[in-house]
C-alpha atoms as an extended CHARMM CRD file, in Angstrom:
* protein
*
       120  EXT
         1         1  MET       CA            -57.1910000000       63.4010000000      -12.2910000000  PROA      1               0.0000000000
         2         2  ASP       CA            -56.8760000000       67.1260000000      -12.9060000000  PROA      2               0.0000000000
         3         3  GLU       CA            -55.0810000000       68.0570000000       -9.6910000000  PROA      3               0.0000000000
         4         4  LEU       CA            -52.3300000000       65.8530000000       -8.3240000000  PROA      4               0.0000000000
         5         5  THR       CA            -51.4260000000       65.7490000000       -4.6870000000  PROA      5               0.0000000000
         6         6  THR       CA            -48.0290000000       67.3110000000       -4.0120000000  PROA      6               0.0000000000
         7         7  ILE       CA            -45.6290000000       64.5520000000       -3.0400000000  PROA      7               0.0000000000
         8         8  SER       CA            -42.2280000000       64.7090000000       -1.3700000000  PROA      8               0.0000000000
         9         9  SER       CA            -40.9950000000       61.1670000000       -2.0130000000  PROA      9               0.0000000000
        10        10  CYS       CA            -40.9070000000       58.5870000000       -4.7970000000  PROA      10              0.0000000000
        11        11  GLU       CA            -42.0760000000       55.8890000000       -2.3820000000  PROA      11              0.0000000000
        12        12  GLY       CA            -45.4580000000       54.4930000000       -3.3240000000  PROA      12              0.0000000000
        13        13  CYS       CA            -45.4190000000       56.0470000000       -6.8010000000  PROA      13              0.0000000000
        14        14  GLY       CA            -43.2340000000       54.4050000000       -9.4670000000  PROA      14              0.0000000000
        15        15  ALA       CA            -44.9360000000       56.2960000000      -12.3030000000  PROA      15              0.0000000000
        16        16  CYS       CA            -41.6970000000       57.0820000000      -14.1430000000  PROA      16              0.0000000000
        17        17  CYS       CA            -40.7130000000       53.3870000000      -14.0520000000  PROA      17              0.0000000000
        18        18  ARG       CA            -43.8500000000       52.0110000000      -15.6900000000  PROA      18              0.0000000000
        19        19  TRP       CA            -42.9540000000       52.3970000000      -19.3540000000  PROA      19              0.0000000000
        20        20  GLN       CA            -39.2580000000       51.7700000000      -19.9340000000  PROA      20              0.0000000000
        21        21  GLY       CA            -38.6640000000       48.0300000000      -19.5190000000  PROA      21              0.0000000000
        22        22  ALA       CA            -35.2750000000       48.4240000000      -17.8510000000  PROA      22              0.0000000000
        23        23  PRO       CA            -32.9210000000       51.2140000000      -16.7490000000  PROA      23              0.0000000000
        24        24  PRO       CA            -32.3990000000       52.9430000000      -20.1280000000  PROA      24              0.0000000000
        25        25  ASP       CA            -28.7890000000       54.0730000000      -19.7580000000  PROA      25              0.0000000000
        26        26  TYR       CA            -27.7130000000       50.5870000000      -18.6940000000  PROA      26              0.0000000000
        27        27  VAL       CA            -29.5240000000       49.0390000000      -21.6530000000  PROA      27              0.0000000000
        28        28  ALA       CA            -27.6380000000       51.4500000000      -23.9220000000  PROA      28              0.0000000000
        29        29  LEU       CA            -24.3080000000       50.5540000000      -22.3020000000  PROA      29              0.0000000000
        30        30  ALA       CA            -24.9690000000       46.8240000000      -22.5230000000  PROA      30              0.0000000000
        31        31  LEU       CA            -25.9950000000       46.9270000000      -26.1750000000  PROA      31              0.0000000000
        32        32  ASN       CA            -23.4360000000       49.4640000000      -27.4490000000  PROA      32              0.0000000000
        33        33  ASP       CA            -19.8210000000       48.8890000000      -26.3890000000  PROA      33              0.0000000000
        34        34  HSD       CA            -18.7000000000       52.2670000000      -27.7620000000  PROA      34              0.0000000000
        35        35  PHE       CA            -20.7620000000       54.0570000000      -25.0840000000  PROA      35              0.0000000000
        36        36  GLN       CA            -18.3140000000       52.7320000000      -22.4850000000  PROA      36              0.0000000000
        37        37  ASP       CA            -15.7530000000       55.2360000000      -23.8160000000  PROA      37              0.0000000000
        38        38  ASP       CA            -18.2410000000       58.0940000000      -24.1740000000  PROA      38              0.0000000000
        39        39  PRO       CA            -17.5850000000       60.7190000000      -21.4630000000  PROA      39              0.0000000000
        40        40  SER       CA            -21.3100000000       61.4490000000      -21.1980000000  PROA      40              0.0000000000
        41        41  PHE       CA            -21.7920000000       57.8560000000      -19.9670000000  PROA      41              0.0000000000
        42        42  ALA       CA            -18.8350000000       57.8720000000      -17.5180000000  PROA      42              0.0000000000
        43        43  ASP       CA            -20.9020000000       58.0260000000      -14.3170000000  PROA      43              0.0000000000
        44        44  ASP       CA            -23.3550000000       55.4300000000      -15.5850000000  PROA      44              0.0000000000
        45        45  PHE       CA            -20.5630000000       53.1290000000      -16.7390000000  PROA      45              0.0000000000
        46        46  GLN       CA            -19.0220000000       53.2850000000      -13.2540000000  PROA      46              0.0000000000
        47        47  ARG       CA            -22.3730000000       52.4590000000      -11.6260000000  PROA      47              0.0000000000
        48        48  PHE       CA            -23.0670000000       49.7840000000      -14.2700000000  PROA      48              0.0000000000
        49        49  GLN       CA            -19.8320000000       47.9820000000      -13.3760000000  PROA      49              0.0000000000
        50        50  ASN       CA            -20.7310000000       47.9920000000       -9.6800000000  PROA      50              0.0000000000
        51        51  LEU       CA            -24.3520000000       46.8670000000       -9.7900000000  PROA      51              0.0000000000
        52        52  PRO       CA            -25.5270000000       44.4000000000       -7.1410000000  PROA      52              0.0000000000
        53        53  GLU       CA            -25.6870000000       40.8140000000       -8.4230000000  PROA      53              0.0000000000
        54        54  LYS       CA            -29.4960000000       40.6660000000       -8.3490000000  PROA      54              0.0000000000
        55        55  ALA       CA            -29.7190000000       43.9290000000      -10.3310000000  PROA      55              0.0000000000
        56        56  LYS       CA            -27.3610000000       42.4630000000      -12.9490000000  PROA      56              0.0000000000
        57        57  GLU       CA            -29.4000000000       39.2540000000      -13.1380000000  PROA      57              0.0000000000
        58        58  LEU       CA            -32.6510000000       41.1320000000      -13.7460000000  PROA      58              0.0000000000
        59        59  LEU       CA            -30.9950000000       43.3480000000      -16.3490000000  PROA      59              0.0000000000
        60        60  ASP       CA            -29.3400000000       40.3730000000      -18.0980000000  PROA      60              0.0000000000
        61        61  THR       CA            -32.6560000000       38.5100000000      -18.2530000000  PROA      61              0.0000000000
        62        62  TYR       CA            -34.3390000000       41.6030000000      -19.6900000000  PROA      62              0.0000000000
        63        63  LEU       CA            -31.5730000000       42.0450000000      -22.2970000000  PROA      63              0.0000000000
        64        64  LEU       CA            -31.8390000000       38.4090000000      -23.3950000000  PROA      64              0.0000000000
        65        65  LYS       CA            -35.5890000000       38.7760000000      -23.8890000000  PROA      65              0.0000000000
        66        66  PHE       CA            -35.0340000000       42.1840000000      -25.5320000000  PROA      66              0.0000000000
        67        67  LYS       CA            -32.6940000000       40.6360000000      -28.1060000000  PROA      67              0.0000000000
        68        68  GLU       CA            -35.1790000000       37.8030000000      -28.7060000000  PROA      68              0.0000000000
        69        69  ASN       CA            -37.9320000000       40.3980000000      -29.0660000000  PROA      69              0.0000000000
        70        70  SER       CA            -39.9360000000       38.4630000000      -26.4710000000  PROA      70              0.0000000000
        71        71  ILE       CA            -40.5400000000       41.2070000000      -23.9240000000  PROA      71              0.0000000000
        72        72  ASP       CA            -42.6390000000       44.3580000000      -23.8280000000  PROA      72              0.0000000000
        73        73  LYS       CA            -39.9530000000       47.0280000000      -24.1720000000  PROA      73              0.0000000000
        74        74  ASN       CA            -42.4730000000       49.6030000000      -22.9690000000  PROA      74              0.0000000000
        75        75  GLY       CA            -43.5740000000       47.6410000000      -19.9290000000  PROA      75              0.0000000000
        76        76  PRO       CA            -42.6050000000       48.3510000000      -16.3310000000  PROA      76              0.0000000000
        77        77  CYS       CA            -38.9080000000       48.5050000000      -15.5190000000  PROA      77              0.0000000000
        78        78  VAL       CA            -37.5660000000       45.1620000000      -14.3440000000  PROA      78              0.0000000000
        79        79  TRP       CA            -36.2550000000       46.9230000000      -11.2400000000  PROA      79              0.0000000000
        80        80  LEU       CA            -39.6910000000       48.2320000000      -10.2530000000  PROA      80              0.0000000000
        81        81  ASP       CA            -41.3510000000       46.4440000000       -7.3580000000  PROA      81              0.0000000000
        82        82  GLU       CA            -44.9080000000       46.7680000000       -8.6300000000  PROA      82              0.0000000000
        83        83  ASN       CA            -46.4430000000       45.8090000000       -5.2910000000  PROA      83              0.0000000000
        84        84  LEU       CA            -44.5830000000       48.3960000000       -3.2450000000  PROA      84              0.0000000000
        85        85  GLU       CA            -44.2250000000       50.9130000000       -6.1060000000  PROA      85              0.0000000000
        86        86  TYR       CA            -40.5380000000       51.6800000000       -5.8070000000  PROA      86              0.0000000000
        87        87  CYS       CA            -37.2230000000       50.9050000000       -7.4690000000  PROA      87              0.0000000000
        88        88  LEU       CA            -35.5200000000       47.8610000000       -5.9740000000  PROA      88              0.0000000000
        89        89  PHE       CA            -32.1110000000       49.3620000000       -6.7440000000  PROA      89              0.0000000000
        90        90  TYR       CA            -32.8440000000       53.0660000000       -6.2800000000  PROA      90              0.0000000000
        91        91  ASP       CA            -29.3000000000       53.9090000000       -5.1470000000  PROA      91              0.0000000000
        92        92  HSD       CA            -27.9170000000       52.3130000000       -8.3250000000  PROA      92              0.0000000000
        93        93  ARG       CA            -30.2810000000       53.9050000000      -10.8560000000  PROA      93              0.0000000000
        94        94  PRO       CA            -28.7590000000       55.5010000000      -13.9880000000  PROA      94              0.0000000000
        95        95  SER       CA            -28.5320000000       59.1940000000      -14.8660000000  PROA      95              0.0000000000
        96        96  SER       CA            -31.7750000000       59.2910000000      -16.8440000000  PROA      96              0.0000000000
        97        97  CYS       CA            -33.6460000000       58.0830000000      -13.7570000000  PROA      97              0.0000000000
        98        98  ARG       CA            -31.6950000000       60.3940000000      -11.4500000000  PROA      98              0.0000000000
        99        99  SER       CA            -32.5880000000       63.3930000000      -13.6130000000  PROA      99              0.0000000000
       100       100  LEU       CA            -36.2710000000       63.0790000000      -12.7060000000  PROA      100             0.0000000000
       101       101  ALA       CA            -37.0520000000       64.8900000000       -9.4880000000  PROA      101             0.0000000000
       102       102  VAL       CA            -40.0790000000       64.3740000000       -7.2780000000  PROA      102             0.0000000000
       103       103  GLY       CA            -42.8010000000       66.7750000000       -8.3830000000  PROA      103             0.0000000000
       104       104  ASP       CA            -40.9820000000       68.1600000000      -11.4410000000  PROA      104             0.0000000000
       105       105  GLY       CA            -42.4890000000       68.3360000000      -14.9220000000  PROA      105             0.0000000000
       106       106  GLY       CA            -41.4520000000       64.7990000000      -15.8660000000  PROA      106             0.0000000000
       107       107  CYS       CA            -42.8180000000       63.3910000000      -12.6240000000  PROA      107             0.0000000000
       108       108  ILE       CA            -46.1670000000       65.0640000000      -13.2180000000  PROA      108             0.0000000000
       109       109  VAL       CA            -46.3310000000       63.8820000000      -16.8400000000  PROA      109             0.0000000000
       110       110  TYR       CA            -45.7880000000       60.2450000000      -15.8130000000  PROA      110             0.0000000000
       111       111  ARG       CA            -48.1690000000       60.4490000000      -12.8620000000  PROA      111             0.0000000000
       112       112  LYS       CA            -50.9040000000       61.8250000000      -15.1310000000  PROA      112             0.0000000000
       113       113  MET       CA            -50.0950000000       59.2770000000      -17.8630000000  PROA      113             0.0000000000
       114       114  PHE       CA            -50.6000000000       56.3760000000      -15.4720000000  PROA      114             0.0000000000
       115       115  GLY       CA            -53.2120000000       57.9430000000      -13.1870000000  PROA      115             0.0000000000
       116       116  ILE       CA            -51.0220000000       57.6810000000      -10.1200000000  PROA      116             0.0000000000
       117       117  ASP       CA            -51.7320000000       59.7580000000       -7.0510000000  PROA      117             0.0000000000
       118       118  PRO       CA            -50.0380000000       57.9980000000       -4.1140000000  PROA      118             0.0000000000
       119       119  SER       CA            -52.1900000000       59.8580000000       -1.5910000000  PROA      119             0.0000000000
       120       120  GLU       CA            -55.3690000000       58.1660000000       -2.8310000000  PROA      120             0.0000000000
């Protein structure tokens, strides 16, 4: 896969979600109470407090397994629908996920890493 098709949407891709286990900023907030007062986490803390119930359940289950060391921390994000290749809670994703833009350097790195070309 030398040349990737230019894409204009995350739908049908999910490359950036395949290696992080769970939304990273929310994992950090859940495991480190002091981040709740950190101004750099303010937007994420607000979103974290207002997550849909199902998103919270998936994150809580992940965190329990994370603490028990019984989950692949580098596996697909628990919010990734692996059949449809998109984030189940896209509108609620944290800053680290929001910082990746379709077709930017990070997007291309992950697409190459996982051999994902949604046009194929």
